[in-house]
VEXTORVO-649619 format. One line per 5 residues: number of its first residue (from 1); their letters; for each residue x, y, z of C-alpha. Coordinates in nm, 4 decimals, always signed. Example, Ala and Ser with C-alpha at 12.3 -4.5 7.8 and 13.67 -1.06 7.14 Angstrom:
<atoms>
1) AS) +1.2300 -0.4500 +0.7800  +1.3670 -0.1060 +0.7140 .
</atoms>
This chain:
<atoms>
1) MSEDK) +0.0416 +0.0223 -0.0193  +0.1407 +0.3290 -0.0594  +0.0295 +0.7040 -0.0264  +0.1419 +1.0490 -0.1890  +0.1633 +1.2934 +0.0602 .
6) DTGDT) +0.2864 +1.6319 +0.0525  +0.2957 +1.6651 -0.3393  +0.5177 +1.3617 -0.3634  +0.7924 +1.4457 -0.0657  +0.7198 +1.1395 +0.1646 .
11) LLIDP) +0.5368 +0.7648 +0.1020  +0.4506 +0.5617 +0.3668  +0.4935 +0.1756 +0.2261  +0.4068 -0.1317 +0.4140  +0.6465 -0.3849 +0.2691 .
16) QPPEA) +0.4636 -0.6840 +0.4314  +0.0822 -0.7479 +0.5811  +0.0752 -0.6693 +0.9617  -0.0132 -0.9593 +1.0316  +0.3255 -1.1121 +0.9183 .
21) GGDER) +0.4656 -0.8988 +1.1261  +0.5843 -0.6262 +0.9420  +0.6371 -0.2761 +1.0545  +0.4879 +0.0009 +0.8389  +0.8017 +0.2263 +0.7548 .
26) TVTMR) +0.8522 +0.5824 +0.5946  +1.0551 +0.6164 +0.3268  +1.0746 +0.9718 +0.1559  +1.0765 +1.0644 -0.2240  +1.4008 +1.2137 -0.2207 .
31) ERVKA) +1.5415 +0.8572 -0.0964  +1.4030 +0.6578 -0.3694  +1.5046 +0.9439 -0.6322  +1.8497 +0.8926 -0.5082  +1.8389 +0.5274 -0.4784 .
36) AVDAR) +1.6927 +0.5127 -0.8920  +1.9712 +0.7642 -0.9607  +2.2586 +0.5946 -0.8263  +2.0755 +0.2767 -0.9744  +2.0641 +0.4139 -1.3268 .
41) DGEEL) +1.7940 +0.3254 -1.3362  +1.5963 +0.5501 -1.5696  +1.2405 +0.3746 -1.5856  +1.2263 +0.4439 -1.2162  +1.3115 +0.7854 -1.2353 .
46) AALLD) +1.0546 +0.8478 -1.4835  +0.8107 +0.6515 -1.2956  +0.8423 +0.8562 -0.9829  +0.8731 +1.1961 -1.1581  +0.6098 +1.1748 -1.4161 .
51) PLPIS) +0.3069 +1.1658 -1.1953  +0.4067 +1.4549 -0.9984  +0.3479 +1.8518 -1.0775  +0.6420 +1.9620 -1.2489  +0.7257 +2.2210 -0.9529 .
56) AALRQ) +0.7565 +1.9206 -0.7141  +0.9572 +1.7029 -0.9322  +1.2134 +2.0069 -0.9706  +1.2176 +2.0017 -0.5795  +1.3393 +1.6383 -0.6161 .
61) LLALS) +1.6172 +1.7391 -0.8781  +1.7554 +2.0406 -0.7098  +1.7714 +1.8265 -0.3730  +2.0493 +1.5913 -0.5305  +2.3736 +1.7107 -0.5336 .
66) AEDRD) +2.5433 +1.8610 -0.8536  +2.6755 +1.5660 -1.0061  +2.3536 +1.3198 -0.8841  +2.1144 +1.6435 -1.0996  +2.3448 +1.5522 -1.3877 .
71) TLLEL) +2.2795 +1.1927 -1.3496  +1.9212 +1.2089 -1.3315  +1.8811 +1.4628 -1.6260  +2.0816 +1.1735 -1.8659  +1.8684 +0.9214 -1.7544 .
76) VPTEL) +1.5333 +1.0946 -1.7570  +1.3215 +1.0937 -2.1050  +1.4047 +1.3827 -2.2950  +1.0734 +1.5799 -2.2696  +1.0636 +1.5403 -1.8655 .
81) AAALV) +1.3961 +1.6340 -1.8322  +1.3431 +2.0001 -2.0604  +1.0079 +2.0233 -1.8940  +1.2417 +2.0233 -1.5358  +1.4918 +2.3050 -1.6935 .
86) EEAPH) +1.1899 +2.4842 -1.8269  +1.0384 +2.5342 -1.4894  +1.3834 +2.6190 -1.3047  +1.4929 +2.9592 -1.2444  +1.6579 +3.1082 -1.5342 .
91) AAATD) +2.0746 +3.0858 -1.3244  +1.9724 +2.7126 -1.2299  +1.8281 +2.6437 -1.5388  +2.1776 +2.7771 -1.7133  +2.4082 +2.5865 -1.4718 .
96) LVERL) +2.2110 +2.3003 -1.5105  +2.2432 +2.2670 -1.9459  +2.5994 +2.3865 -1.8769  +2.6743 +2.1085 -1.7094  +2.5649 +1.8276 -1.9447 .
101) ESERA) +2.7327 +1.7054 -2.2628  +2.6682 +1.9158 -2.5459  +2.4882 +1.6051 -2.7066  +2.2204 +1.5592 -2.4390  +2.2267 +1.9273 -2.3705 .
106) AEIIE) +2.1332 +1.9776 -2.7234  +1.8422 +1.7526 -2.7036  +1.7117 +1.8814 -2.4422  +1.7296 +2.2609 -2.5440  +1.5658 +2.1446 -2.8750 .
111) ELDSD) +1.2588 +2.0597 -2.6821  +1.2117 +2.3714 -2.5373  +1.0580 +2.7183 -2.7038  +1.2971 +2.9082 -2.9189  +1.2893 +3.1972 -2.6890 .
116) LQADL) +1.4533 +2.9853 -2.3502  +1.6435 +2.8261 -2.6429  +1.7983 +3.1705 -2.6716  +1.8165 +3.2643 -2.3128  +1.9733 +2.9643 -2.2210 .
121) IGDLD) +2.2548 +2.9536 -2.4811  +2.3236 +3.3645 -2.4551  +2.3791 +3.2989 -2.1027  +2.6330 +2.9984 -2.1681  +3.0284 +3.0026 -2.2209 .
126) KDDAE) +3.1079 +3.0761 -2.6080  +3.2614 +2.7449 -2.6381  +2.9587 +2.5524 -2.4841  +2.7626 +2.7555 -2.6363  +2.8895 +2.6798 -2.9761 .
131) AILAE) +2.8996 +2.2821 -2.8738  +2.5600 +2.2713 -2.7908  +2.4449 +2.4753 -3.1007  +2.6932 +2.2200 -3.3576  +2.4628 +1.9592 -3.1921 .
136) MEPED) +2.1683 +2.0833 -3.3301  +1.8921 +2.0819 -3.6028  +2.0768 +2.3530 -3.8322  +1.7493 +2.5499 -3.8451  +1.6824 +2.5442 -3.4943 .
141) AADVR) +2.0069 +2.6441 -3.4285  +2.0137 +2.9273 -3.6879  +1.7167 +3.0505 -3.5285  +1.9265 +3.1277 -3.1617  +2.1930 +3.2371 -3.3235 .
146) RLVEY) +1.9731 +3.5066 -3.4565  +1.7465 +3.5239 -3.1329  +2.0493 +3.5725 -2.9184  +2.1425 +3.8822 -3.1142  +1.8307 +4.1034 -2.9773 .
151) EDDTA) +1.7999 +4.2467 -2.6298  +1.6219 +4.0624 -2.3513  +1.3581 +4.3061 -2.2786  +1.2690 +4.3880 -2.6164  +1.0166 +4.1791 -2.8573 .
156) GGLMV) +1.3009 +4.0320 -3.0360  +1.4538 +3.8725 -2.7138  +1.1042 +3.7942 -2.6100  +0.9712 +3.6524 -2.9389  +0.9562 +3.2699 -3.0793 .
161) AQAFQ) +1.0719 +3.1870 -3.3795  +0.7696 +2.9817 -3.5250  +0.5074 +3.1650 -3.6595  +0.2366 +2.9714 -3.8075  +0.2248 +3.1775 -4.1219 .
166) FQDTA) +0.0654 +3.1109 -4.4860  +0.1680 +3.2816 -4.8334  -0.0853 +3.5238 -4.9634  -0.1409 +3.2432 -5.2231  -0.3274 +2.9805 -4.9799 .
171) TVGMV) -0.6599 +2.9045 -4.9674  -0.8584 +2.8295 -4.6772  -0.8553 +2.4598 -4.7537  -0.5026 +2.4697 -4.7893  -0.4737 +2.5997 -4.3959 .
176) LRSFV) -0.7518 +2.3591 -4.2311  -0.5470 +2.0098 -4.4031  -0.2474 +2.1618 -4.2456  -0.4343 +2.1333 -3.9243  -0.5005 +1.7812 -3.9582 .
181) EEDDD) -0.0968 +1.7197 -4.1177  +0.0368 +1.8782 -3.9330  -0.1003 +1.8364 -3.5837  +0.1962 +1.7085 -3.3842  +0.3524 +2.0504 -3.3841 .
186) FERYR) +0.0550 +2.2974 -3.3323  +0.1539 +2.3387 -2.9892  +0.3833 +2.5247 -3.0723  +0.1614 +2.7770 -3.2447  -0.0233 +2.8586 -2.9069 .
191) GQHPY) -0.1807 +3.2051 -2.9078  -0.0942 +3.1965 -3.2730  -0.3582 +3.2864 -3.5745  -0.2433 +3.2640 -3.9240  -0.0144 +3.5099 -4.0646 .
196) VLDAD) -0.0540 +3.5713 -4.4447  +0.3031 +3.6630 -4.5601  +0.3861 +3.8216 -4.9347  +0.6673 +3.6862 -5.1434  +0.9210 +3.8706 -4.9500 .
201) GRPVG) +0.7919 +3.7760 -4.6006  +0.6102 +4.0542 -4.5049  +0.2827 +4.0235 -4.2935  -0.0070 +4.1306 -4.4924  -0.3133 +4.0149 -4.3233 .
206) VVSLR) -0.4326 +3.7837 -4.0580  -0.6930 +3.5491 -4.0309  -0.9412 +3.4598 -3.7300  -1.0174 +3.0744 -3.6954  -1.3866 +3.1548 -3.6963 .
211) GLLTA) -1.3543 +3.2818 -4.0432  -1.1021 +2.9827 -4.1784  -1.4097 +2.7341 -4.0191  -1.7059 +2.9817 -4.2219  -1.5323 +3.0197 -4.5096 .
216) RRSEK) -1.5574 +2.8124 -4.8265  -1.2362 +2.5801 -4.8895  -1.1240 +2.6806 -5.2423  -1.1426 +3.0970 -5.1179  -0.8107 +3.2522 -5.1263 .
221) LTSIM) -0.6855 +3.3798 -4.7318  -0.6460 +3.7583 -4.9016  -1.0195 +3.7783 -4.8939  -1.0582 +3.6617 -4.5853  -0.8316 +3.8749 -4.3522 .
226) VPPLT) -0.7631 +4.1083 -4.1602  -0.4517 +4.3762 -4.1685  -0.2631 +4.2740 -3.8997  -0.1164 +4.4821 -3.6178  +0.2802 +4.4201 -3.5791 .
231) VPVTA) +0.5306 +4.5123 -3.3476  +0.9080 +4.5911 -3.4326  +1.1911 +4.3797 -3.2797  +1.3054 +4.6629 -3.0945  +0.9970 +4.6967 -2.8817 .
236) TLLEL) +1.0471 +4.7747 -2.5353  +0.8380 +4.5136 -2.2753  +0.7159 +4.8678 -2.1509  +0.5645 +4.9144 -2.4819  +0.4353 +4.5670 -2.5131 .
241) EDLFD) +0.2717 +4.5957 -2.2012  +0.1070 +4.8648 -2.3652  -0.0820 +4.6917 -2.6625  -0.1376 +4.3970 -2.5040  -0.3535 +4.6367 -2.2341 .
246) EYPFL) -0.5035 +4.8012 -2.5263  -0.5980 +4.4718 -2.7938  -0.7072 +4.1433 -2.6284  -0.4603 +3.9446 -2.8602  -0.2720 +3.6459 -2.7364 .
251) GLPVV) -0.0115 +3.6704 -2.9486  +0.1529 +3.9492 -3.1862  +0.3852 +3.8989 -3.5374  +0.7654 +4.0321 -3.5184  +0.8760 +4.2206 -3.8101 .
256) EADGR) +1.2598 +4.3327 -3.8651  +1.3364 +4.7133 -3.9958  +1.2504 +4.5703 -4.3672  +0.8883 +4.4676 -4.2418  +1.0076 +4.0744 -4.2534 .
261) LVGVV) +0.8020 +3.8235 -4.0358  +1.0713 +3.7124 -3.7721  +0.8493 +3.5442 -3.4951  +0.5525 +3.6408 -3.2760  +0.5408 +3.7562 -2.8886 .
266) SRDGV) +0.2965 +3.6381 -2.7044  +0.0425 +3.8009 -2.3754  +0.1858 +3.5508 -2.1606  +0.5253 +3.5654 -2.2592  +0.5501 +3.9561 -2.1506 .
271) RDAAL) +0.3742 +3.8679 -1.8723  +0.5792 +3.6321 -1.7431  +0.9488 +3.8756 -1.8372  +0.7222 +4.1356 -1.6477  +0.7056 +3.9540 -1.3691 .
276) ERAES) +1.0649 +3.7999 -1.3885  +1.1608 +4.1717 -1.4230  +1.0107 +4.2868 -1.0762  +1.0984 +3.9503 -0.9061  +1.4734 +3.9677 -0.9771 .
281) ESLKR) +1.4652 +4.3965 -0.9222  +1.3300 +4.3079 -0.5749  +1.6191 +4.0345 -0.5030  +1.8969 +4.2957 -0.5843  +1.7570 +4.5429 -0.3764 .
286) QQVGD) +1.7799 +4.2468 -0.0709  +2.1638 +4.2195 -0.1913  +2.0816 +3.7845 -0.2473  +2.0458 +3.8365 -0.6890  +1.9366 +3.5119 -0.8103 .
291) ELRSM) +2.0809 +3.3067 -0.5400  +1.9179 +2.9643 -0.4881  +2.0355 +2.7062 -0.1831  +2.1388 +2.4713 -0.4508  +2.3948 +2.6685 -0.5436 .
296) PIWLR) +2.7503 +2.6000 -0.3929  +2.8042 +2.7293 -0.0523  +3.0795 +2.8916 -0.1246  +2.9739 +3.0764 -0.3757  +2.6496 +3.1959 -0.1741 .
301) SRRRL) +2.8649 +3.2977 +0.1043  +3.1054 +3.4678 -0.1101  +2.8038 +3.6898 -0.3007  +2.6172 +3.7864 +0.0977  +2.9335 +3.8515 +0.2124 .
306) AWLSA) +3.0737 +4.0763 -0.0439  +2.7330 +4.3281 +0.0509  +2.8317 +4.2651 +0.4485  +3.0938 +4.3189 +0.4333  +3.0533 +4.6848 +0.2833 .
311) NIILN) +2.7475 +4.7475 +0.4869  +3.0174 +4.7550 +0.7869  +3.1775 +5.0178 +0.7119  +2.9152 +5.2323 +0.6060  +2.7358 +5.1320 +0.9862 .
316) IIAAS) +3.0891 +5.2529 +1.1493  +3.0733 +5.5614 +0.9474  +2.7416 +5.5949 +1.0843  +2.8085 +5.5014 +1.4291  +3.1115 +5.7532 +1.3994 .
321) VISAY) +2.8804 +6.0268 +1.4337  +2.6720 +5.9617 +1.7958  +3.0353 +5.8870 +1.9388  +3.1177 +6.2931 +1.8412  +2.7872 +6.3365 +2.0496 .
326) EETLA) +2.8546 +6.1349 +2.3696  +2.8632 +6.4338 +2.5979  +2.5170 +6.5352 +2.4513  +2.3713 +6.1434 +2.5255  +2.5142 +6.1249 +2.8521 .
331) AVIAI) +2.3624 +6.4938 +2.9656  +2.0193 +6.3762 +2.7953  +1.9292 +6.0097 +2.8240  +1.6345 +6.0504 +2.6629  +1.7352 +6.0964 +2.3355 .
336) AVFLP) +1.8882 +5.7810 +2.2893  +1.5526 +5.6415 +2.2739  +1.4499 +5.8431 +1.9962  +1.7300 +5.8195 +1.7409  +1.6504 +5.4809 +1.6011 .
341) MVSDM) +1.2762 +5.6039 +1.5246  +1.4410 +5.8702 +1.3457  +1.6581 +5.7240 +1.1443  +1.4212 +5.4095 +1.0818  +1.1134 +5.6043 +1.0081 .
346) SGCSG) +1.3263 +5.8573 +0.7674  +1.4353 +5.5281 +0.5801  +1.1120 +5.3981 +0.5007  +1.0542 +5.7212 +0.3795  +1.3540 +5.7071 +0.1424 .
351) NQAVG) +1.2656 +5.3541 +0.0520  +0.9487 +5.4626 -0.0805  +1.1155 +5.6977 -0.2851  +1.3721 +5.4605 -0.4500  +1.0415 +5.2156 -0.5432 .
356) VTMRE) +0.9061 +5.4735 -0.6909  +1.2143 +5.5702 -0.9233  +1.3545 +5.2335 -0.9858  +0.9490 +5.1342 -1.1229  +0.9759 +5.4739 -1.2969 .
361) LSLGL) +1.3537 +5.3731 -1.4557  +1.2553 +5.0303 -1.5804  +0.9464 +5.1594 -1.7289  +1.1484 +5.4188 -1.8966  +0.9518 +5.6905 -1.7788 .
366) VRPRD) +1.2631 +5.8624 -1.6489  +1.6277 +5.8713 -1.7087  +1.9370 +6.0263 -1.5579  +1.9016 +6.3662 -1.6921  +1.5635 +6.4183 -1.5224 .
371) AFRVW) +1.7372 +6.4053 -1.1705  +1.6669 +6.7347 -1.0985  +1.2776 +6.7405 -1.1753  +1.2793 +6.4101 -0.9518  +1.4256 +6.5592 -0.6696 .
376) VKEAS) +1.2168 +6.8468 -0.6635  +0.8859 +6.6039 -0.6915  +1.0413 +6.4164 -0.4204  +1.1814 +6.7021 -0.2169  +0.7625 +6.8377 -0.2004 .
381) VGVIN) +0.6595 +6.5111 -0.0667  +0.8999 +6.4803 +0.1801  +0.8364 +6.8207 +0.3102  +0.4665 +6.7457 +0.3570  +0.5167 +6.4188 +0.5210 .
386) GLALG) +0.8416 +6.5531 +0.7517  +0.6143 +6.7914 +0.8659  +0.3231 +6.5585 +0.9429  +0.5596 +6.3041 +1.0746  +0.7756 +6.5625 +1.2954 .
391) ILIGL) +0.4188 +6.7116 +1.4530  +0.2792 +6.3803 +1.5091  +0.6565 +6.2334 +1.6670  +0.7493 +6.6054 +1.8298  +0.4189 +6.5586 +2.0114 .
396) VAWAW) +0.4419 +6.1549 +2.1378  +0.8314 +6.2827 +2.2561  +0.6539 +6.5526 +2.4482  +0.3991 +6.3486 +2.5847  +0.6287 +6.0528 +2.6764 .
401) KGNPW) +0.9254 +6.2224 +2.8667  +0.6964 +6.5332 +2.9499  +0.9345 +6.8406 +2.8143  +0.8526 +6.9819 +2.5083  +1.1941 +7.0724 +2.4248 .
406) LGVVI) +1.2478 +6.7447 +2.3731  +0.9744 +6.7676 +2.1373  +1.1185 +6.9616 +1.9435  +1.4227 +6.8186 +1.8671  +1.3194 +6.5077 +1.7624 .
411) GIALA) +0.9767 +6.6859 +1.5378  +1.2390 +6.9443 +1.3419  +1.5200 +6.6311 +1.3172  +1.2697 +6.3990 +1.1686  +1.0896 +6.6286 +0.9445 .
416) LNTVI) +1.4716 +6.7464 +0.7631  +1.6066 +6.3942 +0.7526  +1.2499 +6.2937 +0.5944  +1.3263 +6.5252 +0.3227  +1.6877 +6.3985 +0.3029 .
421) AVSIG) +1.6020 +6.0786 +0.2953  +1.3131 +6.1240 -0.0134  +1.5560 +6.2998 -0.2192  +1.8374 +6.0594 -0.1346  +1.6321 +5.7657 -0.2618 .
426) GVVPL) +1.4858 +5.9810 -0.5297  +1.7856 +6.1020 -0.7228  +2.0850 +5.8127 -0.6239  +1.9199 +5.5825 -0.8625  +1.9847 +5.7843 -1.1315 .
431) ALKRI) +2.3216 +5.8439 -1.0318  +2.4562 +5.4961 -0.9812  +2.1989 +5.4228 -1.3591  +2.4379 +5.7425 -1.5408  +2.7805 +5.5499 -1.4253 .
436) GQDPA) +2.6885 +5.2632 -1.5048  +2.6321 +5.0999 -1.1520  +2.3010 +4.8656 -1.0771  +2.1049 +5.0749 -0.9455  +1.8715 +4.8107 -0.7449 .
441) VASGP) +2.1392 +4.6786 -0.5807  +2.3448 +4.9715 -0.4531  +2.0574 +5.2025 -0.3869  +1.9356 +5.0654 -0.0317  +2.2956 +5.0735 +0.1759 .
446) LLTTI) +2.3605 +5.4291 +0.0884  +2.0437 +5.5417 +0.1699  +2.0662 +5.3425 +0.5049  +2.3594 +5.5013 +0.5798  +2.3333 +5.8562 +0.4451 .
451) TDMAG) +2.0008 +5.8983 +0.6051  +2.1374 +5.7484 +0.9219  +2.3680 +5.9776 +0.9890  +2.2003 +6.2969 +0.8557  +1.9247 +6.1241 +1.1537 .
456) FFLVL) +2.2023 +6.1290 +1.4252  +2.3429 +6.4382 +1.3681  +2.0290 +6.6755 +1.3175  +1.9305 +6.4870 +1.6449  +2.2292 +6.5410 +1.8396 .
461) SLATL) +2.3121 +6.8671 +1.7616  +1.9896 +7.0481 +1.7574  +1.9969 +6.8773 +2.0947  +2.3154 +7.0561 +2.1373  +2.2067 +7.3551 +2.1345 .
466) LMPYL) +1.8886 +7.3300 +2.3239  +2.0942 +7.1518 +2.6109  +1.9751 +7.4373 +2.8629  +1.5845 +7.3427 +2.8001  +1.6253 +6.9433 +2.7831 .
471) I) +1.8234 +6.8813 +3.1436 .
</atoms>
């Protein structure tokens, strides 16, 4: 008797009937997968992984050592291996493919859509990429070489090279026959209507499936087509999102500068790219990048330490400000209670500004040259929010410690530091972009350090000036 629990992570197996004295024991799916890998039993691996949701099967794969992952991908059917690679995060998928023998890697990559093929090949070392392309079908390899040349977040980088296309001399009957004769190939055309091309390969029309079913078989496609909406290969992700928001199409034909059809970009592909971009920017702001726990431990440690070590230096700088005002802190102990409040609340305001600037950068709405305009807008918001927050925390400080001058010090410090924080948060990502640094990674540490230093300095310097009223 077996029972699948937790999407295939644990199996309960009763090897012999209870009356015969057998004890029920628990065997994890991971152990069974590992045993099948060790035995190089491809049929058992397929039997274990095929019934699982692909995300659960991927968990089993990534739980193995790097060498065992290689073995599993060599042993399982090519379709299953390709599904696992497709489901994996991009960095993990690239690593999985890169470690395989070029012949096996080519077999797996040829099962993927051409846009994903290009993404993987484009991230491999040149020698590895060429070795895999040499093993692929010449036509598929040519498509990949062409797609690799396009920028990732453009229509050319997001499209699939396979288009459901017919010449303008074709009839309805020819298209309908192709539905029957080429049924196995239609999966790659999902979301596409038949595109009609002229003799030079330029799309001149698109045909609805309803039009095909209601027209006479002898009728030419040119008599039932409508003009197509095309996008250039250089169209940005933002432009594509806007087009799919405006029109209900599942796919759009992509054309080169001369008007030739070179592929189709799908609504799903654009949506996935937008989600991946947002996730990548969020991870960069946390200084973890594309890290996965299946990566080598020393690599993960080195990546994290690079930023953690830098943050130690930045925090020492901030702490030096406090050290310069030790006498003030000793005289007015209550100040110490409010220091973290001022820096934290200002930091939150600054992070909001960073988030808005990062979003506008990714959408193409601002450029580094717009820094002054961004600063004016952020400073305006900072003044309003700073006054509101300053008055609020000032009243809290007065009521808590019973000294109105303490409220004045804390309130003014928070108001001024809020303006500083939103100014930095709005402008620093643009400055980093101008000098070629990644704003998603570096903006956070800079903002935190500067707002801490400014907050500590404002509170302590104001307290020093008003010392007679505070003690």
